[in-house]
Backbone as a printed PyTorch tensor [residue, N CA C, xyz], in Angstrom:
tensor([[[-15.9540, -17.2210, -30.4110],
         [-14.7410, -17.6290, -30.7590],
         [-13.8430, -16.5690, -31.5810]],

        [[-14.5990, -15.8960, -32.5440],
         [-14.1950, -15.0600, -33.5250],
         [-13.2400, -13.7290, -32.9270]],

        [[-13.9360, -13.4600, -31.8640],
         [-13.2990, -12.3190, -30.7960],
         [-11.8680, -12.6070, -30.3310]],

        [[-11.3280, -13.8130, -30.4130],
         [-10.0040, -14.1720, -29.9850],
         [ -9.1720, -14.2960, -30.7740]],

        [[ -9.3880, -13.8690, -32.3720],
         [ -8.3690, -14.1950, -33.3650],
         [ -7.8120, -12.9290, -33.8860]],

        [[ -6.6710, -12.7650, -34.4120],
         [ -5.9710, -11.5610, -34.7050],
         [ -5.9510, -11.6350, -36.1860]],

        [[ -6.6250, -10.8400, -36.9800],
         [ -6.5080, -10.8150, -38.3680],
         [ -5.1860,  -9.9900, -38.9050]],

        [[ -4.2950, -10.4870, -39.7900],
         [ -3.2630,  -9.9420, -40.3110],
         [ -3.6650,  -9.1190, -41.8850]],

        [[ -3.1570,  -8.1330, -41.7310],
         [ -3.4340,  -7.6180, -43.2380],
         [ -2.4900,  -8.5070, -44.2810]],

        [[ -1.1370,  -8.2590, -43.8780],
         [ -0.2040,  -8.9870, -44.6760],
         [  0.8950,  -9.0590, -43.9980]],

        [[  1.3970, -10.5790, -44.0620],
         [  3.0410, -10.7910, -43.1650],
         [  3.8960, -10.4310, -44.3300]],

        [[  4.7310,  -9.1600, -43.4340],
         [  6.1210,  -8.7230, -44.1290],
         [  7.1140,  -9.4310, -44.0950]],

        [[  7.2680, -10.4030, -42.9340],
         [  8.5520, -11.4010, -42.7200],
         [  8.2860, -12.6360, -41.8990]],

        [[  9.0660, -13.4080, -41.9250],
         [  9.1500, -14.5070, -41.1760],
         [ 10.7260, -14.7220, -40.7900]],

        [[ 10.9750, -15.0330, -39.4730],
         [ 12.3340, -15.2810, -39.1010],
         [ 12.2310, -16.3530, -38.2390]],

        [[ 13.2690, -17.3910, -38.6880],
         [ 13.4860, -18.6370, -37.6230],
         [ 14.6380, -18.4910, -36.8480]],

        [[ 14.5630, -18.4840, -35.4530],
         [ 15.9450, -18.3250, -34.7050],
         [ 16.6930, -19.8440, -34.9150]],

        [[ 17.7480, -19.7900, -34.5790],
         [ 18.9410, -21.1790, -34.4540],
         [ 18.1380, -21.9610, -33.4960]],

        [[ 17.3750, -21.5440, -32.2980],
         [ 16.7590, -22.3580, -31.3350],
         [ 15.3610, -22.9210, -31.9730]],

        [[ 14.8600, -22.3920, -32.9840],
         [ 13.8910, -23.1820, -33.6220],
         [ 12.5140, -22.2320, -33.4510]],

        [[ 12.9440, -21.2170, -32.7220],
         [ 11.6030, -20.3690, -32.3630],
         [ 11.2960, -19.2310, -33.8330]],

        [[  9.7970, -19.3510, -33.8830],
         [  9.3950, -18.6160, -35.2350],
         [  8.8690, -17.3020, -34.6570]],

        [[  9.2500, -16.2500, -35.6090],
         [  8.6610, -15.0200, -35.4480],
         [  8.2100, -14.3650, -36.8070]],

        [[  6.8930, -13.6120, -36.4600],
         [  6.2640, -13.0260, -37.8600],
         [  6.2600, -11.5940, -37.3600]],

        [[  6.2440, -10.6500, -38.5230],
         [  6.2840,  -9.3990, -38.4170],
         [  5.1030,  -8.9110, -39.5120]],

        [[  4.2480,  -7.8970, -38.9330],
         [  3.0910,  -7.3910, -39.9490],
         [  3.1740,  -5.8890, -39.6190]],

        [[  2.6550,  -5.1820, -40.6090],
         [  2.3500,  -3.4960, -40.2820],
         [  1.1250,  -3.4440, -41.0720]],

        [[  0.5070,  -2.2470, -40.4550],
         [ -0.7600,  -1.8690, -41.1640],
         [ -0.7350,  -0.3720, -41.7260]],

        [[  0.5410,  -0.0770, -42.3800],
         [  0.7530,   1.1910, -42.9350],
         [ -0.4020,   1.3610, -44.1680]],

        [[ -0.9190,   0.6810, -44.8670],
         [ -2.1260,   0.7480, -45.7580],
         [ -3.2400,   0.5820, -45.6010]],

        [[ -3.7840,   0.3570, -44.2160],
         [ -4.8950,  -0.0770, -44.0390],
         [ -5.7450,   1.3290, -43.4040]],

        [[ -7.0340,   1.2320, -43.7130],
         [ -7.8270,   2.3930, -43.3280],
         [ -7.9400,   2.0800, -41.9390]],

        [[ -8.0990,   3.4000, -41.1750],
         [ -8.7790,   3.4030, -39.8240],
         [ -8.0790,   2.3830, -38.7600]],

        [[ -6.6000,   2.4330, -39.1790],
         [ -5.6240,   1.8730, -38.2180],
         [ -4.8700,   2.8700, -37.7760]],

        [[ -3.7810,   2.6710, -36.8620],
         [ -2.8550,   3.6690, -36.3240],
         [ -1.3010,   3.5150, -37.3500]],

        [[ -1.1950,   2.2210, -38.0190],
         [ -0.0050,   2.2190, -38.5460],
         [  0.7970,   1.4370, -37.8600]],

        [[  0.6720,   0.7600, -36.7830],
         [  1.5070,   0.1060, -35.8550],
         [  2.1210,  -1.4090, -36.7630]],

        [[  3.3030,  -1.6020, -36.1280],
         [  4.0440,  -2.7960, -36.5060],
         [  3.9910,  -3.7870, -35.6460]],

        [[  3.6050,  -4.9010, -35.9510],
         [  3.4210,  -6.1840, -35.0740],
         [  4.5790,  -7.0900, -35.0820]],

        [[  5.1260,  -7.6070, -34.0560],
         [  6.1460,  -8.5720, -34.1200],
         [  5.9050,  -9.5530, -32.9590]],

        [[  5.7980, -10.8110, -33.2490],
         [  5.4070, -11.6130, -31.9990],
         [  6.2610, -13.2690, -32.5690]],

        [[  6.1430, -13.8880, -31.4010],
         [  6.4290, -15.5120, -31.6570],
         [  5.2130, -16.3110, -32.0490]],

        [[  5.4560, -17.1750, -32.9050],
         [  4.4370, -18.1490, -33.1890],
         [  4.8520, -19.4960, -32.6110]],

        [[  5.7170, -19.5770, -32.0640],
         [  6.0860, -20.8650, -31.4280],
         [  7.1300, -21.5450, -32.1990]],

        [[  7.5320, -22.8070, -31.7790],
         [  8.5900, -23.4090, -32.4030],
         [  8.2750, -24.2360, -33.6840]],

        [[  9.3320, -24.4330, -34.7080],
         [  9.0010, -24.9560, -35.7840],
         [  9.9130, -26.1400, -35.8880]],

        [[ 10.4390, -26.7110, -34.8930],
         [ 11.1210, -27.9030, -34.4870],
         [ 10.5970, -28.7660, -33.9580]],

        [[ 10.3270, -30.1120, -34.2910],
         [  9.6440, -30.8860, -33.5770],
         [ 10.2470, -31.3150, -32.2060]],

        [[  9.4430, -31.4210, -31.3570],
         [  9.9910, -31.8790, -29.9670],
         [ 10.3170, -30.3650, -29.1600]],

        [[ 10.3520, -29.2050, -29.3380],
         [ 10.8260, -28.2730, -28.9440],
         [  9.7520, -27.2660, -28.3050]]])
C-alpha cells in the first residue's frame, strides 16, 4: 500500500474555489535528489454533499 502514497515535503498553499473544490500546491526546491518541480492538484470538495 505504501507505494500508492505521494509524500509532500511541505504544502506551500491551499486554495478553495467558489464551487467548493480544494487545491494544494507544493514544491521541492530544497529537497536533495529532486528536480525541484511544483505540484498542483485537486484534493476534492470541502463542501458536504458536493
